[in-house]
LUMTOR-205475 format. One record per atom (N, C-alpha, C): residue number from 1; residue in one letter; x, y, z. Coordinates in steps of 0.001 Angstrom, whole numbers, plus 524288, in hexadecimal, padded with zeros to 5 digits. Example, Ala and Ser with C-alpha at 12.3 -4.5 7.8 and 13.67 -1.06 7.14 Angstrom:
2
1 / A / 83386 / 7E9C6 / 81E78;
1 / A / 8300C / 7EE6C / 81E78;
1 / A / 83390 / 7F31C / 81E78;
2 / S / 83232 / 7F736 / 81BA8;
2 / S / 83566 / 7FBDC / 81BE4;
2 / S / 83264 / 8001E / 81EBE;
***
This chain:
96
1 / V / 98641 / 18FCA / 70ED6;
1 / V / 98892 / 19009 / 713C1;
1 / V / 989F8 / 1956E / 71527;
2 / D / 988E6 / 197F3 / 7184B;
2 / D / 988F7 / 19E4F / 71A68;
2 / D / 98E2E / 19DC3 / 71DE4;
3 / V / 992A6 / 19E0C / 71C61;
3 / V / 997F8 / 19D41 / 71E93;
3 / V / 99ADB / 1A0D3 / 71AED;
4 / Q / 99E1E / 1A465 / 71E13;
4 / Q / 9A07C / 1A841 / 71E5B;
4 / Q / 9A6D2 / 1A7DF / 71F0F;
5 / A / 9AAD3 / 1A6CC / 71AE5;
5 / A / 9AF8A / 1A562 / 71B42;
5 / A / 9B392 / 1AB4E / 71B30;
6 / A / 9B6CF / 1A96D / 71F8C;
6 / A / 9BA77 / 1AFB2 / 71FA8;
6 / A / 9BF67 / 1ADCF / 7209D;
7 / N / 9C392 / 1B137 / 7203E;
7 / N / 9C7BD / 1B0DB / 72115;
7 / N / 9CA0E / 1ABFB / 71C55;
8 / Q / 9C8E0 / 1AC79 / 71771;
8 / Q / 9CA0F / 1A8B0 / 71485;
8 / Q / 9D06C / 1AAA0 / 7121F;
9 / S / 9D29E / 1A45F / 7117D;
9 / S / 9D738 / 1A540 / 70FDA;
9 / S / 9D94B / 1A084 / 70C62;
10 / E / 9DC91 / 1A130 / 708DA;
10 / E / 9DDCC / 19C7B / 70525;
10 / E / 9E1DF / 19B69 / 704AC;
11 / K / 9E4BF / 1963D / 7074E;
11 / K / 9EA38 / 195BF / 70672;
11 / K / 9ECF1 / 194BC / 700B0;
12 / P / 9F129 / 194E0 / 700BA;
12 / P / 9F412 / 19344 / 6FA6C;
12 / P / 9F231 / 18E75 / 6F9A2;
13 / P / 9F1D9 / 18F06 / 6F4D9;
13 / P / 9F0F0 / 18927 / 6F1C5;
13 / P / 9F4DA / 184BA / 6F356;
14 / V / 9F4B4 / 17F8E / 6F40C;
14 / V / 9F884 / 17CD9 / 6F4F8;
14 / V / 9F818 / 177E1 / 6F0BD;
15 / E / 9FC9B / 17796 / 6EDE2;
15 / E / 9FB5B / 1731A / 6EAB6;
15 / E / 9FBEB / 16D14 / 6ECF3;
16 / V / 9F7FB / 16A16 / 6EBAE;
16 / V / 9F7C1 / 16677 / 6EDE0;
16 / V / 9F9B5 / 15F5F / 6EBD7;
17 / A / 9FA3E / 162D2 / 6E689;
17 / A / 9FA73 / 15E35 / 6E27C;
17 / A / 9FCC3 / 160DE / 6DCF5;
18 / P / A007E / 160AB / 6DA4E;
18 / P / 9FF39 / 16207 / 6D544;
18 / P / 9FAFC / 16473 / 6D168;
19 / G / 9F8C2 / 16895 / 6D143;
19 / G / 9F441 / 169A7 / 6CF23;
19 / G / 9EF5B / 16B1A / 6D34B;
20 / L / 9F12B / 16ABB / 6D828;
20 / L / 9EC67 / 1694F / 6DBAC;
20 / L / 9EEBA / 16D22 / 6E088;
21 / Q / 9EA43 / 17123 / 6E21E;
21 / Q / 9EBA3 / 174E9 / 6E5AD;
21 / Q / 9E865 / 173B9 / 6E987;
22 / K / 9E89E / 175B2 / 6EF1F;
22 / K / 9E4BE / 17600 / 6F29E;
22 / K / 9E5B8 / 17C13 / 6F3EB;
23 / R / 9E03C / 17DA1 / 6F4BF;
23 / R / 9DF05 / 183DF / 6F6E9;
23 / R / 9DBCC / 182AF / 6FC68;
24 / T / 9DD58 / 184D0 / 70023;
24 / T / 9DB88 / 18662 / 7056E;
24 / T / 9DA0F / 18A64 / 7057E;
25 / Y / 9D588 / 18B40 / 70831;
25 / Y / 9D40F / 18FEA / 7096D;
25 / Y / 9D1CC / 18FB4 / 7117A;
26 / Q / 9D350 / 193E0 / 71302;
26 / Q / 9D136 / 1932A / 71721;
26 / Q / 9CCF8 / 197A4 / 7190C;
27 / F / 9C905 / 19754 / 71D42;
27 / F / 9C5C0 / 19C35 / 71E1A;
27 / F / 9C34D / 19B2E / 72423;
28 / D / 9C0F1 / 19E3A / 725C3;
28 / D / 9BCFE / 19DB3 / 72AF6;
28 / D / 9B6A9 / 19D97 / 728D1;
29 / L / 9B535 / 19AC6 / 72BAF;
29 / L / 9AFBC / 19CD6 / 72D0B;
29 / L / 9ADB7 / 19F02 / 731F6;
30 / R / 9AAC5 / 1A10D / 7345A;
30 / R / 9A939 / 1A35A / 738DF;
30 / R / 9A497 / 1A272 / 73A48;
31 / S / 9A215 / 1A01B / 73FA1;
31 / S / 99D56 / 1A106 / 7406D;
31 / S / 999B4 / 19DD5 / 73CE4;
32 / V / 99BB3 / 198AA / 73B8C;
32 / V / 99972 / 195A6 / 73966;
32 / V / 99784 / 1917D / 73BD5;
33 / S / 99281 / 18E7B / 73B27;
33 / S / 9910C / 189D1 / 73D3A;
33 / S / 99289 / 183C4 / 73B32;
34 / L / 9928F / 180EF / 73DA9;
34 / L / 99519 / 17C94 / 73B6C;
34 / L / 992E4 / 17B08 / 736E6;
35 / T / 98BC2 / 17A54 / 73620;
35 / T / 98A56 / 1796E / 731CC;
35 / T / 98C03 / 17DF9 / 72DD3;
36 / Q / 98C26 / 18275 / 72E85;
36 / Q / 98EC7 / 18680 / 728ED;
36 / Q / 99408 / 1840D / 7282C;
37 / L / 99833 / 18201 / 72B7C;
37 / L / 99E39 / 18127 / 72A2B;
37 / L / 99E37 / 17B17 / 7268E;
38 / T / 9997F / 177A2 / 72881;
38 / T / 99A74 / 17207 / 7243D;
38 / T / 99760 / 174B4 / 71FD1;
39 / Q / 99292 / 175CB / 71F86;
39 / Q / 98FF3 / 1792C / 71A9F;
39 / Q / 99540 / 17BF5 / 717F4;
40 / F / 99726 / 17F1C / 718CA;
40 / F / 99AD8 / 182B9 / 7164B;
40 / F / 99EFB / 17ECE / 712A6;
41 / L / 9A003 / 17ADA / 71797;
41 / L / 9A55D / 17799 / 714E4;
41 / L / 9A2B2 / 173A5 / 7112A;
42 / S / 99EA0 / 1721E / 711CF;
42 / S / 99C4D / 16CCC / 70E60;
42 / S / 99BBE / 17159 / 709AE;
43 / V / 99964 / 175B1 / 70945;
43 / V / 9992C / 177F6 / 7038D;
43 / V / 99DAA / 1790B / 700C2;
44 / I / 9A22A / 17A0B / 70433;
44 / I / 9A6C5 / 17AD2 / 700B0;
44 / I / 9AA85 / 175A7 / 6FFEF;
45 / E / 9AA2A / 172DF / 70340;
45 / E / 9AD22 / 16D5F / 7013B;
45 / E / 9A96B / 16A58 / 6FEB2;
46 / G / 9A3CB / 16C1B / 6FD1A;
46 / G / 9A0E2 / 1697A / 6F96C;
46 / G / 99F86 / 16CDC / 6F335;
47 / K / 9A2F1 / 16FB1 / 6F23D;
47 / K / 9A1E1 / 1713F / 6EC1A;
47 / K / 9A3E5 / 16D93 / 6E8FD;
48 / E / 9A174 / 16CB1 / 6E4DD;
48 / E / 9A39A / 16963 / 6E0C7;
48 / E / 9A6E8 / 16C9F / 6DDF3;
49 / G / 9ABD0 / 16812 / 6DB12;
49 / G / 9AF15 / 16A74 / 6D9E5;
49 / G / 9B3DF / 16E4C / 6DCC4;
50 / H / 9B26E / 16E0B / 6E07C;
50 / H / 9B8A7 / 170A3 / 6E363;
50 / H / 9B82B / 16D19 / 6E817;
51 / V / 9BE7A / 16BA8 / 6E913;
51 / V / 9C088 / 16946 / 6ED21;
51 / V / 9C04C / 16E05 / 6F2E2;
52 / V / 9BDF9 / 16DBF / 6F654;
52 / V / 9BECC / 17047 / 6F9F8;
52 / V / 9BF1D / 16D82 / 6FF0C;
53 / I / 9C1C0 / 16DA3 / 7029B;
53 / I / 9C24C / 16A53 / 70766;
53 / I / 9C358 / 16EDD / 70B6F;
54 / T / 9C1F1 / 16C3C / 71066;
54 / T / 9C1C8 / 16F68 / 71503;
54 / T / 9C69B / 16D4B / 717F7;
55 / E / 9CB6C / 1707C / 7185D;
55 / E / 9CF52 / 16DD5 / 71979;
55 / E / 9D123 / 170E6 / 71ED4;
56 / G / 9CDE8 / 17306 / 72269;
56 / G / 9CE22 / 174E3 / 72686;
56 / G / 9CA83 / 177B6 / 72926;
57 / L / 9C8C9 / 17682 / 72E06;
57 / L / 9C4DA / 179B3 / 72FFD;
57 / L / 9C727 / 17A00 / 7366B;
58 / T / 9C629 / 17FF8 / 7383F;
58 / T / 9C779 / 17F4B / 73D05;
58 / T / 9C29E / 1829D / 73F4E;
59 / I / 9BD9F / 180C3 / 743B4;
59 / I / 9B9A8 / 1812D / 74520;
59 / I / 9BAAE / 18342 / 74A91;
60 / R / 9B889 / 18853 / 74BB3;
60 / R / 9B7D1 / 18896 / 75019;
60 / R / 9B254 / 18B05 / 752B2;
61 / S / 9B1A3 / 18ACE / 75716;
61 / S / 9ACB2 / 18BAD / 7593F;
61 / S / 9ACF7 / 1907E / 75C3C;
62 / P / 9AB0E / 196CF / 75AA2;
62 / P / 9AD82 / 19A9D / 75E3D;
62 / P / 9A9E1 / 199A1 / 76373;
63 / S / 9A5BF / 19719 / 76439;
63 / S / 9A1A8 / 196BE / 768C2;
63 / S / 9A0AF / 19276 / 769BE;
64 / S / 9A03E / 19079 / 76D2F;
64 / S / 99E7A / 18BB3 / 76D6C;
64 / S / 996F5 / 18B5E / 76E5C;
65 / S / 994FD / 190B1 / 76F14;
65 / S / 98F6A / 191CB / 76EDD;
65 / S / 98E98 / 190F2 / 76975;
66 / E / 99047 / 192E9 / 765B3;
66 / E / 98EF4 / 192E9 / 760D7;
66 / E / 9917F / 18E92 / 75CC4;
67 / D / 98D25 / 18E2A / 7594B;
67 / D / 98F94 / 188DA / 7553A;
67 / D / 9915E / 18C06 / 74FFE;
68 / R / 99468 / 190C3 / 750C8;
68 / R / 997A1 / 1930E / 74C56;
68 / R / 99D3E / 18FFF / 74D5F;
69 / L / 99F22 / 18FF5 / 747A7;
69 / L / 9A4B9 / 18F2F / 747C9;
69 / L / 9A834 / 19228 / 74516;
70 / N / 9ABCC / 1947D / 745F1;
70 / N / 9AF40 / 19704 / 74395;
70 / N / 9B2BC / 19266 / 740CD;
71 / V / 9B4E3 / 1925C / 73995;
71 / V / 9B861 / 18DA6 / 73A39;
71 / V / 9BB35 / 1902B / 73442;
72 / D / 9C127 / 18E84 / 735C4;
72 / D / 9C51F / 19018 / 73189;
72 / D / 9C523 / 18B7C / 72C66;
73 / V / 9C491 / 18AF2 / 7291B;
73 / V / 9C44D / 18893 / 724A8;
73 / V / 9C7BA / 1882B / 720BF;
74 / T / 9C90A / 182D9 / 71DF9;
74 / T / 9CD99 / 183A5 / 71B96;
74 / T / 9CC2F / 17EE8 / 716C8;
75 / L / 9C9FF / 1811E / 7133F;
75 / L / 9C92F / 17E4F / 70DC3;
75 / L / 9CC5F / 17E0D / 70AED;
76 / A / 9CE5C / 17957 / 7089F;
76 / A / 9D132 / 178A5 / 70403;
76 / A / 9CF1E / 1760A / 6FF4F;
77 / T / 9D0D8 / 17830 / 6FACB;
77 / T / 9CEFC / 1761C / 6F4D9;
77 / T / 9D383 / 174CF / 6F1BD;
78 / Y / 9D2DF / 17231 / 6EE04;
78 / Y / 9D51B / 1702B / 6EA0E;
78 / Y / 9D554 / 1719D / 6E509;
79 / E / 9D933 / 173F3 / 6E1F5;
79 / E / 9D811 / 173EF / 6DC92;
79 / E / 9DC20 / 173CD / 6D8B9;
80 / R / 9DB5D / 1710B / 6D3F1;
80 / R / 9DFD2 / 17135 / 6D176;
80 / R / 9E1C9 / 17557 / 6CDB0;
81 / V / 9E860 / 17665 / 6CD93;
81 / V / 9E96F / 178C6 / 6CA9C;
81 / V / 9ED06 / 1787D / 6C613;
82 / A / 9EDCE / 17AB9 / 6C298;
82 / A / 9F0E6 / 1795F / 6BDF6;
82 / A / 9F6F6 / 17A82 / 6BEE0;
83 / P / 9F8BA / 17789 / 6BE1F;
83 / P / 9FEE8 / 177BB / 6BF5E;
83 / P / A00A0 / 17BDD / 6BC33;
84 / E / 9FFE3 / 18003 / 6BCA1;
84 / E / A01C2 / 18396 / 6B87F;
84 / E / A07B5 / 185F0 / 6B9C3;
85 / E / A08D3 / 18663 / 6BEC2;
85 / E / A0D88 / 187D7 / 6BFEA;
85 / E / A11A2 / 18364 / 6BCF8;
86 / E / A11EB / 17E28 / 6BFA2;
86 / E / A13BD / 17991 / 6BD02;
86 / E / A1476 / 179FE / 6B840;
87 / A / A0EE5 / 17B76 / 6B4A5;
87 / A / A0F42 / 17B0B / 6AE89;
87 / A / A1450 / 1804D / 6ACA9;
88 / D / A131D / 18578 / 6AEC3;
88 / D / A1638 / 18877 / 6AE3A;
88 / D / A1B29 / 186C9 / 6AE5F;
89 / E / A1C4C / 18521 / 6B3AF;
89 / E / A2363 / 1859D / 6B442;
89 / E / A260B / 1817F / 6AF80;
90 / T / A21D1 / 17CA4 / 6AE55;
90 / T / A2311 / 17834 / 6AB43;
90 / T / A23C3 / 17BF2 / 6A603;
91 / G / A20F9 / 17E86 / 6A550;
91 / G / A20D4 / 18227 / 69F47;
91 / G / A24E2 / 183E9 / 69F1E;
92 / E / A2668 / 1870E / 6A2A6;
92 / E / A2AE0 / 18A73 / 6A274;
92 / E / A2F96 / 187E5 / 6A24F;
93 / E / A3122 / 182DF / 6A57E;
93 / E / A35DB / 18010 / 6A4D8;
93 / E / A3503 / 17DB9 / 69FF6;
94 / G / A3006 / 17B63 / 69D3F;
94 / G / A326C / 17AC8 / 69685;
94 / G / A345F / 17DFB / 692E3;
95 / E / A323D / 181AF / 69570;
95 / E / A334E / 185DB / 690CF;
95 / E / A394E / 1872E / 690EF;
96 / N / A3C35 / 18670 / 69664;
96 / N / A4245 / 186E6 / 6964A;
96 / N / A4591 / 18445 / 6935B;
***
């Protein structure tokens, strides 16, 4: 899918449960067709081995005479993290 993302940013990770973090990415897609948008999101969300969901879409049409859209996209993914900090703190307390 020939789509260019712009203004990419990553929000700080959020712990949603012990050992599970949610990462959120925001970016813009400019001058894309509805077909390009749906194909792009299908490819991103359909990758095996990764949990990626579209958390937010803001879609605007700059002109009523064109079929091009400007889209603000927010994607979220989840990852497991080792509770290293907790293990370090526990280890330090055990040594005292």
